[in-house]
C-alpha positions in Angstrom: 2.5 38.8 46.8 -0.4 36.8 47.7 -0.3 34.7 50.8 -2.3 31.6 51.5 -3.5 32.0 55.2 -2.8 30.1 57.3 0.3 28.5 56.2 2.4 25.4 57.7 6.3 25.4 57.1 7.7 21.9 57.7 10.5 19.7 56.6 11.6 15.9 56.5 14.7 16.6 58.0 13.1 16.3 61.4 12.3 12.8 60.7 15.6 11.7 59.9 17.7 13.4 62.4 18.4 13.2 66.0 20.6 14.9 68.8 21.6 11.4 69.8 20.1 8.6 71.8 20.4 10.1 75.1 19.5 13.7 74.4 16.2 15.2 75.3 15.7 16.0 71.6 15.9 12.3 70.5 12.3 12.0 70.3 10.2 12.7 66.8 8.5 15.9 67.0 7.7 18.1 64.0 7.3 14.9 62.0 4.7 13.6 64.2 2.7 17.0 64.1 2.9 16.8 60.2 1.6 13.2 60.0 -1.2 13.8 62.7 -2.1 16.9 60.8 -2.5 15.0 57.8 -4.1 12.1 59.2 -6.8 14.7 60.3 -7.0 16.1 57.0 -5.9 19.4 58.1 -2.8 19.9 55.9 -3.7 20.0 52.2 -0.9 20.7 49.7 -1.6 24.4 49.5 -1.3 24.8 53.1 2.1 23.3 53.4 5.4 24.7 52.1 8.8 22.9 52.6 11.3 24.7 54.6 14.6 25.8 52.7 17.9 25.3 54.4 19.0 28.6 55.2 22.5 29.6 53.5 25.5 30.5 55.5 25.6 34.0 54.6 21.9 34.5 55.3 22.5 33.2 58.8 25.2 36.0 59.3 22.1 38.6 59.4 22.7 37.9 63.2 25.0 35.1 63.9 29.0 35.6 63.7 30.2 34.2 60.6 33.3 32.7 62.3 30.7 30.7 64.5 28.7 29.6 61.3 31.9 28.2 59.7 32.6 26.4 63.1 29.2 24.8 63.1 29.6 23.8 59.4 33.2 22.3 60.0 32.0 20.3 63.1 29.1 18.8 61.0 31.7 18.0 58.3 34.2 16.5 60.3 32.0 14.9 63.0 34.0 16.3 65.8 35.2 19.5 67.5 38.5 20.4 69.2 38.6 21.4 72.7 39.3 25.0 71.5 36.0 25.0 69.6 34.1 23.5 72.3 35.3 26.2 74.7 34.9 29.1 72.3 31.2 28.2 70.6 29.7 25.8 73.0 29.6 22.8 70.3 30.2 19.5 71.3 28.9 19.6 74.8 26.1 17.3 76.3 23.5 20.0 75.5 24.7 20.9 72.2 26.3 17.7 70.7 28.1 16.9 67.4 25.7 14.9 65.3 25.4 14.4 61.6 23.1 17.1 60.7 23.9 19.8 63.5 24.3 22.4 60.8 21.5 21.3 58.4 19.0 20.8 60.9 19.1 24.3 62.6 19.5 25.9 59.3 16.6 24.3 57.9 14.5 25.5 61.0 15.9 29.2 60.4 15.2 28.7 57.1 11.6 28.0 57.5 11.1 30.9 60.1 13.0 33.4 57.7 10.8 32.3 54.6 7.9 32.8 57.0 8.9 36.4 57.8 9.2 37.1 53.9 5.8 35.8 53.2 4.3 37.8 56.0 5.4 41.1 54.4 1.7 41.4 52.9 0.1 40.0 56.2 -1.1 36.6 57.1 -0.5 33.6 59.6 2.4 31.2 59.4 3.3 28.3 61.5 6.8 27.1 61.8 6.9 24.2 64.5 10.4 23.5 63.7 11.3 27.0 64.9 11.5 28.6 68.3 15.1 28.0 69.3 15.2 31.0 71.4 18.4 30.5 73.2 20.8 30.5 70.5 23.6 33.3 71.0 25.2 35.2 68.2 28.3 33.2 68.5 27.7 30.4 70.6 25.4 27.2 70.7 23.1 27.4 74.0 20.6 25.1 75.4 20.1 22.8 72.5 20.1 26.0 70.1 22.6 26.0 67.4 20.9 29.0 65.9 18.4 31.5 66.8 15.7 31.2 64.4 13.5 33.9 66.2 16.1 36.4 66.1 16.7 35.8 62.5 12.8 35.9 61.4 12.5 39.0 63.6 15.2 40.7 61.7 14.1 39.4 58.2 10.6 41.2 59.2 12.3 44.5 59.7 14.5 44.1 56.8 11.4 44.1 54.9 10.0 47.3 56.5 7.9 45.6 59.5 9.3 47.7 62.4 7.1 47.3 65.4 7.4 43.6 66.5 6.0 42.0 69.6 7.5 38.9 70.7 5.6 36.8 73.1 7.2 33.6 74.8 5.2 30.9 76.8 8.1 28.3 76.8 9.0 27.0 80.5 12.5 28.7 79.9 13.4 32.3 79.5 14.3 33.7 76.3 17.8 34.7 76.9 18.9 34.8 73.1 16.1 36.7 71.8 16.5 39.3 74.8 20.1 39.6 74.0 19.4 40.5 70.4 16.2 42.9 71.1 17.0 44.3 74.8 16.4 48.0 74.5 14.9 48.3 71.3 12.1 50.4 71.4 10.1 49.0 68.6 10.4 45.5 70.0 8.2 44.3 72.7 9.4 41.1 74.4 7.2 39.3 77.0 8.5 35.9 78.5 6.3 33.6 80.9 8.9 30.9 82.4 9.4 28.9 85.3 11.0 30.8 87.9 14.5 29.3 89.2 14.6 27.1 86.0 17.6 27.2 83.6 19.0 29.6 82.1 18.3 31.4 85.3 17.7 34.6 83.7 14.5 36.8 83.0 13.9 37.8 86.6 11.2 39.9 87.3 13.1 43.1 87.8 15.1 42.4 84.6 13.6 44.7 81.8 16.0 44.7 79.3 16.4 48.5 79.1 12.5 49.0 79.3 11.0 46.9 76.3 11.3 43.4 78.1 8.5 42.2 80.4 9.8 39.1 82.2 7.4 36.8 84.6 9.0 33.9 86.4 6.1 31.7 87.5 6.2 29.2 90.2 6.1 25.3 89.8 2.4 24.0 89.2 1.5 27.1 87.1 -1.9 25.9 86.0 -4.7 27.0 83.3 -6.1 29.4 85.4 -3.0 31.4 86.4 -2.1 31.4 82.4 -5.4 32.9 81.8 -4.7 35.6 84.4 -1.2 36.3 82.8 -3.0 36.5 79.1 -5.6 39.0 80.5 -3.5 40.8 83.0 -0.1 41.3 81.1 0.1 39.8 77.6 -3.1 41.5 75.9 -2.8 44.9 77.6 0.9 45.2 76.6 0.1 44.1 73.2 -2.5 46.6 73.0 -0.6 49.2 74.2 2.3 48.7 72.1 0.1 48.0 68.6 2.5 45.6 67.1 2.5 45.3 63.1 3.7 41.8 63.6 3.4 39.2 66.6 5.8 36.4 66.8 4.6 33.8 69.3 7.0 31.0 70.7 4.6 28.1 72.2 7.0 25.7 73.6 5.4 22.7 75.0 7.6 22.0 78.2 4.9 24.2 79.9 2.8 21.1 79.9 2.4 19.0 82.9 3.7 16.0 81.3 7.2 17.6 80.4 10.3 16.0 82.0 12.5 18.9 82.2 10.1 21.6 83.8 7.5 21.5 86.6 4.7 23.6 85.5 1.2 22.2 84.9 -0.6 23.6 81.9 -2.9 21.5 79.9 -2.7 22.3 75.8 -6.0 24.3 76.4 -3.9 27.0 77.7 -1.6 27.2 74.6 -4.4 27.1 72.2 -6.1 30.0 74.3 -3.1 31.9 73.8 -3.0 31.2 70.1 -6.6 32.4 69.8 -6.1 35.3 71.7 -3.1 36.5 69.6 -4.7 36.0 66.2 -6.6 39.1 65.9 -3.6 41.7 67.4 -1.8 42.2 64.2 -1.8 41.7 60.6 0.9 39.5 60.7 1.3 36.4 63.1 4.1 34.0 63.2 3.8 31.1 65.7 6.7 28.8 66.5 7.5 25.8 68.5 10.3 25.5 70.9 10.7 23.3 73.8 8.9 20.0 74.6 10.3 16.9 75.6 7.3 14.4 76.1 6.7 13.2 72.5 3.0 12.8 73.0 2.4 16.0 74.6 4.4 17.9 72.3 2.6 16.2 69.2 -0.7 16.8 70.5 -0.3 20.5 71.6 1.5 21.8 68.1 -1.2 19.7 66.2 -3.8 21.9 68.3 -2.1 24.9 67.7 -2.4 24.2 63.9 -6.0 23.5 64.2 -6.7 26.8 66.1 -4.7 28.7 63.3 -6.6 26.8 60.5 -10.0 27.0 62.3 -10.2 23.3 62.4 -12.6 21.6 64.9 -10.7 19.3 67.4 -12.5 16.0 67.7 -13.6 14.4 71.0 -11.6 11.1 69.8 -8.8 10.8 67.3 -9.6 8.9 64.2 -7.6 5.3 64.0 -4.9 6.4 62.0 -3.8 9.5 64.1 -4.2 7.1 67.2 -1.8 4.8 65.5 0.5 7.3 65.0 0.6 8.2 68.8 0.8 4.5 69.7 3.9 4.3 67.4 5.9 6.9 69.4 8.9 5.8 71.3 8.4 5.6 75.1 9.8 3.6 78.0 6.4 2.9 79.3 2.6 3.0 78.0 1.1 6.4 78.6 -2.1 7.0 79.8 -4.9 6.5 77.4 -6.0 10.3 76.8 -2.5 10.7 75.3 -3.1 8.2 72.7 -6.9 8.7 71.7 -7.3 12.6 72.1 -5.9 15.7 71.2 -7.4 17.9 74.0 -6.1 17.8 77.5 -8.7 17.9 80.3 -8.4 21.5 81.7 -6.0 22.0 84.6 -7.6 24.7 86.5 -6.8 25.9 90.0 -6.1 28.8 92.3 -4.2 31.9 91.4 -1.7 32.2 93.8 -0.5 35.3 95.5 2.7 35.3 94.0 1.3 35.3 90.4 -0.8 38.1 91.2 2.0 40.0 92.9 4.2 39.6 89.9 1.5 40.8 87.6 1.0 43.7 89.8 4.7 44.8 89.7 4.8 44.6 85.7 1.4 46.6 85.4 2.9 49.3 87.2 5.6 49.6 84.9 
């Protein structure tokens, strides 16, 4: 199988669906990234694939069949019973009933599973609609109805790719992925997330049976500190593990603009992690994840694709791209740099003692 590299997998379902008018995922994200990449000339037809919707049977590679059936029924009926809500976590404020509540996550999962299939012979694939790392085998969790990360990793395994490294720089701990792979000696899990932030898992001492490296970081976590984490934890552990594939979840909620977290990264930090991971293994799968400021998410993930595709990021966006950012729904006009540029100003700062102490603790393992 010949794989164009890199490849972008997206879908129009993100343009035409929402979790509801008051939900953090009411904002457009993937659709804006697609539009920006096209406006910049970075997404020719040969680099783009439309994500398939995963079939229910395919989702049972990890998810419980009863849960998948309940998710489909909830979409079809537009409501859930109290018993279904209590059993499966559907119909809550975090995981509401909405018209595409099965089709949208099944499309995200289908894109990641397709990416895993395409990566069998090597390459780079970006699926910004993926990264739903909280989903549990039989329960919706944290805006995540399915866990496309786990499903993608299991497809890689099914196709003979054994040693898989998963790196997560989302502001929230990857509790669903850890539930699936904790204790698996052929899976390496590294999560950098905000301390004392939902889901309140991923403590420094939690090693998942030995293969999980959890690094809770303090509020205000800056670019300099992320560089220290990259050089002091992520790259050394990947080098020692020698993965056949790397999966990176780069949630944009770790950026300073995000309303649901209190970290302070610029998008330069995300792009630096992407660039550093590209030569590590013959297969790289890059996913989206969290991110609840529409301008910050769109600019970050568009730059992720630029990094993967080797495109030069302009100092000022062309008018068509600026128009896309101006059109995003916000309560008040954002700062000019969120409208006319992709690249943030660097957000450097001191590497605080608690970060250094945590890195030293993990280095001793």
